[in-house]
C-alpha positions, 0 to 999 in steps of 0.5 A: 358844427365841426371847427377848423381844429376838429377837422385838422385833428381828424386828418392828423389821426388818420395821416399819422395813425396816432391810435397806435401812440396810445398806451393800452391803459392810460398812465399819465398826462406826461406819458401822453405828451412824451409819446406824441411829442416824439413824433417829429412830423406830427409836431411840425404839422401842428407848428405849420398849421398854427403859423398858417392861421390868418389874422382876423383883424385887417392890417392898417387903419382903414377899417377903423377909419371907416367905422369912425367916419360912419360913427361921425355920420350917425352922430351928426344926423342924431339918428341913434347915439347908442348906435354911434357908440357901438360903431366908435367902439368897433373903430377902437377894436379895429385900430392898430396899437399906437395909431392915430386911428386909435386915438381919434376913435377913443376921443370921439367915443368920449364925447358920447360917453360924457353925454351918457353920464359915463364919466369914468369910461370917458376919462379913460377914453381921453387918456388913451386918445392922448397916449395914442398920439392924438393930433397935437393941434387938437389935444387941448380939446381932448384935455378939456373933455378929460377935465369935465370928467375929472370934475365930476369924478372928483378923485385925486388920481384923475385930477392929477393926470388931467393937470399933468396933461395940461402941463405937458401941453403948456410946454408945446404952446401957451394955454388958452384962458379957458384951459388956464381956468380949468387947471386952476379949478382942478388944482383947487379941487386937489388941494381940498381933496381928501381921499375916501377909504378904499372899498372892495366890492368883492369884500365879504363881511365877517358876519356873512362869513360866520353864517357859512356852514362848515363843509367837509370833503369825504372820500367814498369807495364808489363816488370818490370825493364829495362834500357834506355839510357839518351844520344844518342849512335852511332853505335859501341859506348860504352854503358857500362862495368861491371866486373862479380860479380861471375863466374864459369867454364863451365863443358863440357862432356870431363870434367867428369873425366879428368883434367879441361880446363886451365882457371883461376878461379880468373881472368878468363884468358883462355889457361893459364899455369895451377897452380891448387889447389894441394889439389883437383887437379881440380880448375885451376889458372894462377899463385900462386898469383891468387890461393892465392887470391881465397883461401877464397872462394875455401876453401869451394869448394875444397871438391866439386871439389874432388868429381866432385860435381860442374860438376854434378850440372851445373849452380847451382855451380854459385849459391853457388859461388855467395853466398860465394862471398857475405858473407863478404859483408852481414856480413859487411852491415847488421845493427846488429839487425838481430837475425835470418835467417828470419830477416836478409833475410828481411833486404836484401829484404828491403835494396836492393830495389834500384840499388845503395844500401849498399850491393854493388855488392852483393846487385845488384845480390840479387835484380835480379828476380828469376821467381819462382812464374811462374815456373813449380812446378817440376822445383822449387822443383829441384832448392830448393832441390839443394839449400838444398843439398848445404847448407848440403854440407857446413855444413857437408863437410866444416867448413863454419858454424863455420868460415864464416863471418856470424858466429859472427852474427847468430847461426849455425842453422840460418846460415844453413837456411839463406845459403839454402835460399840464394843459392836457390834464386841465382840459380833461378836468374842465370837461367834467368840472367846468362851470358855465357862468350865465348872465343877461347879455345886452343886445347891441344897438345895431340889432335893436334900439332899446335905450333912451338917447341920453343914457343907459336907461331902457325904453318902456316895452323893450326889456324883453328885446334888450336882454337875453340869458347867455353863457358868457364865460366858462370857469373853474371853481375847484371847491364847488366842483367837489359837489356831486351830481343829482338830477334833483339838486339841493342848491342853486347858483348865483353869479356876480362877475367871476364869483359863484355863490351857492344857496340851498333850495331846501333844508339840508341837515348836518351830515348830508351831502351837497348836490349840484346838477351837471345839466340833466334835470328830472323835470325836463329829461327822462332817466334814459336820456339823463343817463346817456348825457352823464355817461358821455360827458362825465363817465359815470352812471347816476344813482341819485334818488330820482334815477333810482326811483326811475319815475319819468312822470315829471319829464313826461308831463312837460309835453303832455297832450290830451286826446280830444276824442270823447271816447278816449281822452288819453294823455301822452307825451309829445314834443310838438314841432313843424314836422310832426304837425304837418306830416299828417298831424299827431296820432293818439297812441291809445285810440290811433285817431289823427289829431288836428294840428292846423292850429299849431301851423297857424301860430307858426305861420303868423309868428314867423311872418312879420307883416303889418299888425291887424287886430284880425291877425292877432285874434286869429292867432289867439283863437288858434292858441285857445284850440291848442290849449285844450290839448296841452295839459298843465305846465307844458313846454309846448305851451311855453314855446307857443306863448313865447312866440305869440307874445314876442310877435305881438308885444310891439303892437300891444300899445295900439290895441287894448284887447291885444294888450289884455290878452297878451298879459294873460298869456305872459302870466301863464308863460311866467307860471310855466317857467317858474314850475319847470325851472324854478323861480330863481332861474334865468328862464323865469326871469326872461319870461317875466320880461314879457310881462314887465313890458306889457305892464310898462306899456299899460302904465304909459297908456294910463299915465299912472299906476295900473290897477291889477289883482293881488296875484300880479303883486305876488308874482312881481315880488317873486320876480324882484327876489329872482333878480338876486341871481344876476349881476348887480349892474344888470339888476340895477338897470332892471330895478330902475325899469320896474320903478319907472314903468311897472307901477301897480295901483 
């Protein structure tokens, strides 16, 4: 769907005949920004467009107060404490900075977080409530909550901050006996407290570093830069680990006007207790600490969040983020001779020829390819206009030109040109080098109630409803971006926050190249489609071994259908959908006989209609699948599509019907097997398929009241599933592991 920005770009190109601004041959990003910024009417149109964007958050405290009052109603009625938590969080997102509405929302949410055992976040909520002007007459109540958190956390800083809060309160009124007792208890704890040595969760052990193979960058005549290993790497062996230089959230359709996902923009933790920027109410963090750390960059993006600009421009947001993250490095690393944008840009070009350069991580980003010289003119023009618009945004909507680290080096008009050129360059680089960070995203309580009332623990049978695999961030990993594409890669990726760890999927001999997959995979897509996708986005023709052979058998087998006619029994590839199966059914290309697909429509009708469960309804659906199963060959995507529909539709009722439970377990096992074959066992697709089987085993455990008898095959599959959980973040992994230990117990 075309965004508001895309539509405006099309209008600008037509109105100002901007194709004429492009050179016959791409020269440099600085050349593009010079050409476009010379069009004064164009720049004014962009400036007016930015200023006309409406705020996505309503003014005043009314919306926040409405959410908080709704949260109070839910809390008092004891309907769903997690829903009350969600509503209080929305009240925080909608509350303007420094208002009583913000203070009250934080204070109310703290009560729930204490009940959930989330004392660290509850402490932060209390601290923010007090800092935002919580009503004076009730501040003691919030301090007592904060003291409860400090007692549990037992670290010096939280104790000191709580005691300081009571001391400040004592200057306004005498402390009650309970308050005095709390202060004395905290002071005793502080006297006995010995700070533990700090621990960095992201620290890498020396032993692990020693296990990493040596990688070497090579420059090829045809393929440009690529990476080889100088050491033998075993299957599942560690190849490398890299922290994202920059990353931004992925904005889905659901985020057009609503509150964003609860994922931290500083550390990339997902499914967090959200602490948003109180100015824009849209940038989300896992704590006030992360929010403060991100402030030097967010201060220049805050206005854009208020206008929903980053949603409109998509991956170009990572272009401006990469630039903002790099400005201090640029200012510190230049040699001081640059007097204008052209000379500084040239110094960047000269200084980043090698992977290790004085511009450090930013220098590794700067040297990535853009493919501007191979792009279609219309695409190049759109990216250039986006870069110009973002330079105008920083000039008009922020104080960047006068407060950034570049201000002491170049005059403002030269900073503007350099800014536009670098953002254009980063947009081009990210189109062909950006990585999607995928994680398991939790479903909000307003959609489905999946958690136990007293904490963040899953109810049995609801794992598949709680988690979905989503692209949560787009990031740039400049070293790993040097891995060339293959439709049959020899690596797999694991994300932990903003850190990407790469492992080998098969042995790689010393001197051999490391290959990533940029999307098109030989098992899922024929060579012609893979070539089209790669040419369109990455501007190259793939010459990997799979494309060179030209064998489309693996992708054809994904949708293989068997003709039921005894005189034919031909096999052909066909992706089944409503249209194909209702417009006269399928026809065998060999014998041209029509193939009855009424079974397919039966499954679709039943799974799309959420009527009350009956055993006859399930049996009808199961029999329809049995008919289709005779036509669908092997590890078939058509099968996995139908199995997912059936299991998802009837799993909530499986606990009431033993026959349904047993049959669904068989279907879920088949779904897991198919996804493992198509995507590999170390994949999000495999994990999500396993959620259905885990839930059915959990229901069986609850019915039996103990461990479930099963065959050795399930044990092996469960071991594979536990291994696959290594590819997801630690917090999600811990939650799923606890679920397995609680409910998936095999005799």
